[in-house]
C-alpha positions in Angstrom: 0.0 0.0 0.1 1.2 3.6 -0.7 2.4 5.8 2.2 -0.9 7.8 1.8 -3.4 6.6 3.8 -7.0 5.3 3.1 -9.9 7.1 4.8 -13.0 5.3 5.6 -16.3 7.1 6.6 -17.8 4.5 8.5 -21.5 5.4 9.0 -24.4 3.6 10.6 -27.7 3.5 8.8 -30.4 6.2 9.7 -33.2 5.6 12.2 -36.0 3.1 11.1 -39.3 2.5 11.9 -38.5 0.1 14.8 -35.9 2.3 16.3 -38.3 4.0 18.7 -39.7 0.7 19.8 -36.4 -0.6 20.7 -36.7 -4.1 19.1 -34.0 -6.5 18.2 -33.9 -6.3 14.4 -30.4 -7.2 13.3 -31.3 -9.6 10.6 -34.8 -8.1 9.9 -34.9 -6.0 6.6 -36.5 -3.0 8.1 -36.7 0.2 6.1 -35.9 3.8 7.1 -38.2 6.0 8.7 -38.9 9.6 7.5 -36.5 10.7 10.2 -33.7 8.4 9.0 -34.0 9.7 5.5 -33.9 13.3 7.0 -30.6 12.2 9.1 -29.1 10.6 5.6 -29.8 13.8 3.4 -28.1 16.0 6.1 -25.0 13.4 6.0 -25.1 13.4 2.2 -24.9 17.6 2.6 -22.1 17.2 5.1 -20.1 14.8 2.7 -20.8 16.5 -0.7 -17.6 18.4 -0.7 -15.6 15.4 -0.2 -13.7 13.2 -2.8 -15.4 9.9 -2.3 -14.2 7.4 -4.4 -16.6 4.4 -3.6 -19.6 3.7 -1.7 -20.1 0.1 0.0 -23.1 -1.0 2.2 -24.6 -4.1 4.0 -27.2 -5.5 1.7 -30.2 -4.8 3.8 -32.5 -2.1 2.9 -31.8 0.5 5.7 -28.1 0.5 5.0 -28.5 0.6 1.1 -30.9 3.3 1.4 -28.7 5.5 3.7 -25.9 4.9 1.5 -27.8 5.8 -1.7 -28.7 9.3 -0.1 -25.3 9.7 0.8 -23.8 9.0 -2.4 -26.2 10.7 -4.7 -24.1 13.8 -4.7 -21.1 12.0 -5.9 -23.2 9.9 -8.6 -21.6 6.9 -7.3 -23.4 3.3 -7.3 -23.9 1.4 -3.9 -21.9 -1.6 -3.8 -23.4 -4.3 -1.3 -21.1 -6.5 0.7 -22.6 -9.3 2.6 -20.0 -9.2 5.5 -21.1 -5.9 6.7 -24.7 -6.9 7.5 -26.0 -6.5 11.4 -25.6 -9.2 13.9 -28.3 -11.8 13.8 -30.5 -12.2 17.0 -32.0 -15.6 16.1 -35.2 -16.1 17.7 -35.0 -12.6 19.6 -35.6 -11.0 16.1 -38.4 -8.4 16.2 -39.0 -8.6 19.9 -38.6 -5.9 22.4 -35.9 -6.0 25.1 -38.6 -6.5 27.9 -40.1 -9.5 25.9 -36.7 -11.0 25.7 -36.1 -10.7 29.3 -39.4 -12.3 30.3 -39.1 -15.1 27.8 -35.4 -15.9 27.7 -33.8 -14.8 31.0 -30.9 -17.3 31.1 -30.0 -16.4 27.5 -30.2 -12.8 28.3 -27.9 -13.1 31.5 -25.2 -15.1 29.3 -25.3 -12.6 26.5 -25.1 -9.6 28.8 -22.1 -11.1 30.3 -20.3 -11.9 26.9 -22.1 -11.0 23.7 -18.6 -11.7 21.9 -18.8 -15.7 22.5 -22.6 -16.1 23.3 -25.8 -15.9 21.0 -29.3 -16.4 21.4 -30.7 -19.4 19.7 -30.1 -19.3 15.9 -28.3 -15.9 16.4 -24.7 -14.9 15.8 -21.7 -14.2 18.3 -19.9 -11.0 18.1 -17.1 -13.3 17.3 -19.0 -14.5 14.1 -19.8 -11.0 13.0 -16.2 -10.1 13.4 -15.0 -12.8 11.3 -17.0 -11.9 8.3 -17.0 -7.9 8.8 -13.5 -7.4 9.3 -12.1 -9.3 6.2 -14.7 -7.3 4.1 -13.5 -3.9 5.6 -10.0 -4.8 5.0 -10.5 -5.9 1.4 -12.2 -2.5 0.6 -9.0 -0.6 2.3 -6.7 -2.7 0.2 -8.4 -2.1 -3.0 -8.5 1.8 -2.3 -5.2 2.8 -1.7 -4.9 6.7 -0.8 -8.4 7.1 -1.3 -11.6 8.3 0.7 -14.6 5.3 0.7 -17.9 5.6 2.5 -19.0 2.2 4.2 -22.5 2.1 5.7 -23.1 -0.6 8.2 -24.9 -1.3 11.4 -24.5 -0.3 15.1 -23.2 -3.8 16.4 -21.1 -4.5 13.3 -19.5 -1.2 13.5 -18.7 -1.3 17.3 -17.2 -4.8 16.6 -15.1 -3.7 13.9 -13.9 -0.6 16.1 -13.1 -2.9 18.8 -11.0 -5.3 16.5 -9.2 -2.4 14.7 -8.3 -0.5 18.1 -7.5 -3.3 20.3 -10.5 -3.0 22.6 -11.9 -5.9 24.8 -14.5 -7.1 22.2 -16.6 -8.7 25.2 -17.4 -5.2 26.4 -18.5 -3.7 22.9 -21.9 -3.0 24.0 -20.9 -1.0 27.1 -17.8 0.7 25.8 -19.1 1.9 22.5 -22.2 3.4 21.0 -23.5 4.3 17.6 -26.4 6.9 16.9 -28.3 6.6 13.9 -26.6 7.8 10.8 -23.6 8.7 13.1 -20.2 9.4 11.2 -16.9 7.5 12.2 -13.6 8.4 10.3 -11.0 5.4 10.5 -7.6 6.3 8.8 -5.6 3.3 7.7 -1.9 3.6 7.0 -2.2 0.0 5.9 -4.5 -2.8 6.9 -2.9 -3.4 10.3 -2.5 0.3 11.3 -5.8 2.0 11.9 -6.4 5.4 13.7 -10.0 6.5 14.9 -10.1 10.2 13.8 -13.9 10.8 14.6 -16.2 8.6 16.5 -20.2 8.7 16.7 -20.3 12.1 15.4 -24.0 13.6 14.7 -23.5 17.2 14.0 -24.7 16.9 10.5 -28.0 16.9 12.1 -27.6 19.5 14.7 -30.8 21.4 13.7 -32.8 18.7 15.1 -31.2 19.4 18.6 -29.2 16.2 18.3 -25.9 17.3 17.8 -24.7 15.8 21.2 -25.8 12.3 21.8 -27.6 11.5 24.9 -26.2 9.4 27.7 -26.9 5.9 26.5 -29.4 4.0 28.5 -31.0 1.4 26.1 -29.5 -1.5 24.3 -26.7 -1.8 27.0 -25.8 -4.5 29.5 -28.1 -4.6 32.8 -24.9 -3.7 34.9 -24.5 -0.2 32.9 -28.3 0.2 32.8 -28.4 -0.1 36.7 -25.5 2.4 37.0 -27.3 4.9 34.7 -30.4 4.6 36.8 -28.8 5.8 40.1 
């Protein structure tokens, strides 16, 4: 790879129709809500002056649509990569956290302790997601030396990627890292083993909505974190 770095704009998709309901919808193909489309439009405006060489996305509808809106000013086609899709929650899919707590308390306890190596029945571990998402991202980096690329993925997938790239304990990815809808992260790669996080979970492109500073996270975290947040 040349001495110049490859810049990855790593973006979570915009809000969906299930975001407000706080349902598990990793593998469920949920469309963007009107709010999510507006977030993507504001991101597109923010990135319109950047020289973006290519746009990639998870194949799910919410990521493809977010990427398409962001790619429009650059007249680039969205290229789907299966490795970038969201973690599957198996038989928890489309259920609320409260419903899952009630029906599968033992699974929830194990998942809260270590979501990297444990998965609900029929679902994926964080390890399995990393095993498919990291090679997909690094292939994009290799194929675009010295260029800037937009990659649109999902909340858990992005947090697992950043944990791996930055050497964080992946068992704590749900507690240590957050991702707001349509948040922008910037990762600069000197090569495929040297990555630098330059911007994290930034939503200043939709500041007009009063959401420029993400709120303290209270949802989709382990019970230990939630208990502390309630104090």
